[in-house]
N, C-alpha and C positions, 0 to 999 in steps of 0.2 A: 750805889748813893742816892738818898733820898734826892727829888727834885725840888728845885726851888722855884717858887713863882712868885711874881712881885702883881699886886693887882692895883691898879692907876686909878680910881673914879671919885668923882665928888662926892657921888651919893651913900650916905652909910651904910643905907639899907641893902645897894647893891652889892658894894663891898665884903658887908657880910657875910651875904646871903651865897655871893661866889666862895668865899672862904671856907664858908663850912661844907658846900660840896666836895672843894679839892682836898677839903686835910682828910672827911669821910674817906679818900681815896689812896691816903697816905702819902700826901705832897706837902711840901714845906710852904706856906704862903705870910708872904709878907702886904700890910698894906699902905699904900700913899693914898691922901688925901689929894692929891693934883698933880699935874704934870712935875710942876718946878721939885715938891718933894720926892715922887719917883727917881727923880734925877740924883738929889741930894742922896736918898739910900744906897743908891749903885757905887757911891763912894767909900761906900762899908761893907756891900756884900757882893755875893757872885747870885747871877739868875738864870735858870733856865730859859726860862719861858715869861713874857708878860701878856698884860691883858691890860687894855688900853681904852681908856672913854673917847668916844670923838669929842663930844661937847664937855669942858672944863671951863673951868674960869684961869687967869692967869697966863696959860699957856691950852691952844686944843688937842684932841689928840693926835694929827697930823704932825703938827711940831715937834710935839712929847716923842713922835717916834722918830723923826731924823733925828732928832737930840741924844736918844737912846743908842739908834746907829750908829753914829757921831763917835758916839764910846762903846761901843761892841760891833762892831760892823757885820758880825754871824748872827746878829739876836734875830729870836724867833718871838714875832709880836702879834698876836690876836686883837683886834679893835672890836669894842662893843658899842652898837649905836642903836638911837632910837629910829622911829621909820623916814621923821623928818631929816634925819643926817645921813641918810644911804649912800646919795651919793658922793657925800666927800672920804664915808668909809673904801667904796669901791677907788677912791682916787688913793688910798692910804696903802690898799692892796696893788694898785698900779706903782706908787714908789716903793715897795719892799716889804708890807704887810703880808703877814702868813698867810691871815682869814679874816672873816668878819663875822660875829654874830650878833642880830636883832636884839633890841629888849621889848619886850621881856625875855630876859635872862631862862630857857631850859638848861636843866641838869644835865641831861642828858647828849644834849649836843654841844654844852659848855665840854662837859668831861672828855668829848669825842674828837672833840677839837684840839683840847689839849695835849691827849694822847697823841694825835698826828702829828700836833706840830712839834711834840717832845722827839717823837719817833723823825721827824724831819731834821732837828736840830742833832741827833745821834748820826744820821746819815751822812751830814754835812760835815760833822765834828769828827768824827770817826776816822775816815783815811786821813784829816790833820794829825788828829791824835797820835797814831801808828806811827808819824814821822819825830813825835818828841822820843819814841822807845828808844833807848840806848844797844839794842840789837843783840847782841849774842856776845857781849863783852862782859866776860863772868857772870856769874849765878846770885840768883837774887833771895837762893837761899844764906849766903853770909854777905855780911859787906865787902865793897870791890876792894875799897881801902884798903883788907886784909889778904887779897887771893896771895897766894903762895906761901904763906905763914904756915905753921905746925901747929897743930891742934895746942899744945902748949901757949906758942908763942902767942895763939888769937884769944885765949882765957886769960894770960898777963894781961894780955891789952885791953879787955873789955873791961877787967877787975878796977881799972886805971878812971873810970867815967863814973861820971856824978849823977845820978837819978834825978831827972822833976818829973812833975807828972801836973797834964793840964787837963781839962773839960772843954769839950765841944764849944767853939767862939772865943776862947780865950786867947789873948795876946802871948807870944814865948818871949816872954821879956830876956833878955841878955845882961844879968846884972855886970854890975864890976869886975865882980871876982870870976863870972864865965867870960869876959873880954878876952880874944883871943883865942877862943876853942872850937873844936870841930864838935859838929852835931850830930848825931847821928838820933835815928830813929827806931825804936824799939819794936812799938808797937802805933797803929793809928795811923792816920792821915793829916798832914800838914801842908798849909799852901804859904806858898813864898810870894809876899809884895813888892813889889817899888812903887812907890807913891800910893796910888788907888788904885793898882792896875795886878790881878794874879799873873805872875809870871811863870809858874811853877807848882807840882803839889810832890812831894817827900811820902814814901810808903814806906815799910817794916824795913830796915835794912839801907835805907838811903842815906848819903850825908849831906852835910853841908858847910861851906864856909872853909873847905879845904886849903884853899892859899893862907889861912891863917897858919898853919905850920908852915907854909914857905916863906914867909915874910909877916910878921905881925901886923895889923890892919883894922883899919874898923870898916863895917858892913853897913851897906848902904840899902841893906833889904828889911823886912817885918819878917816874921813867920808867926802864924798863926794853925792853931787848934782846928782841924774841919771836924774830930771827932775827938771822942777821949783818946789821949795817948800819952805814951811815956817815950823820953829824950833822954839820951845818954853825952854829956860832954864831955869833950877830953883837951885838959888843959894844956896848952902848946909846953910850959916847962917842966910837967911832968912828962909827955911826951918824950921832948931833950934827953931827959934823964933816962929814961926809959931804953930809946936805942942808946944812949952810951953805955948801960949796963949791957944790953941786946947782943951789938958790935957792929960795925959799919955795914956787912952784909945785910941785916935785920935792915937796917937803915935807907938801903938804896934800894930792895925793894918796895919798899916800904914809899920812898920818891916815885918811883916806877906807875904804884897804884894811884897817886895821885892826881901823877900828870895825867895818866889814861883815862880817871875819874873826870876833870875838868874838860879834859879832852872829849869826851861823850857829849857832855851838858854842853859846852862851847856849838858842838854841832849838832845839838837838837834846837837851840837856839838858832841858829841858821836857817835849821830847815822849817822853824815854824815861821820865822819871817817870810820865806819864800813861799811857804803855803799858804798865810795870810794873805798875800800881796796877789796869789793865783787866783783865789776864794772869792778876795772883794774887788777884781778887777784893780787895785791900787797900780799905780807907775811907776 
């Protein structure tokens, strides 16, 4: 996945220059004019690395860094500074910044620092991310909710879904007619948001809102397409009719699959909380 970098600097020329350097290397770059603007942008997007100027109006780099860390405890932050504020940059490093760069910005130094910062983030998040994986429960070659179905039953089930297509960045709006549906990702990647926080990602053959089949309910999460994607929505009433026709045995098999899938997600959520507390030192 393309790495996303947020540049927070009140000098337009610096912002644009760093953006040019980084985009030439294939990174996705978002710009913020000061600390508050950067924090606001965090409410709407995820970032893999932050480039933060030390001296800015409204909120200096050290305070900005502290607030970024409050929102995203494992954030990797590179501080940029002029000669007169190097002492402050050193303080920022002691407070948790990954590195600092002196202005004027040198392209090679910037790219090297970003590369090392992203690798550090990968090393930090890697073991954490593995804890989120469901392990060996089922095969990613097919949806877990269809485990144990015959090829014919799988085809008949999949034919019930309504296809929706979305482009990267679009919110996957659940229309009134799609309420209480199970969601399955046919292709692409989808992020799951609770308020302004990403809580999980869905990829090919992953499902969401399985509990809607057990008990029609409202969801408190928002889905967003991270890449171009296709999803299928399976209406609860159509599924009930499908299993009434197919028979009780297949219905029971499906219910077991739903419970196993939900259990896997709950286990991942608990592991995520534990690992985050271990990494951040939070009690």
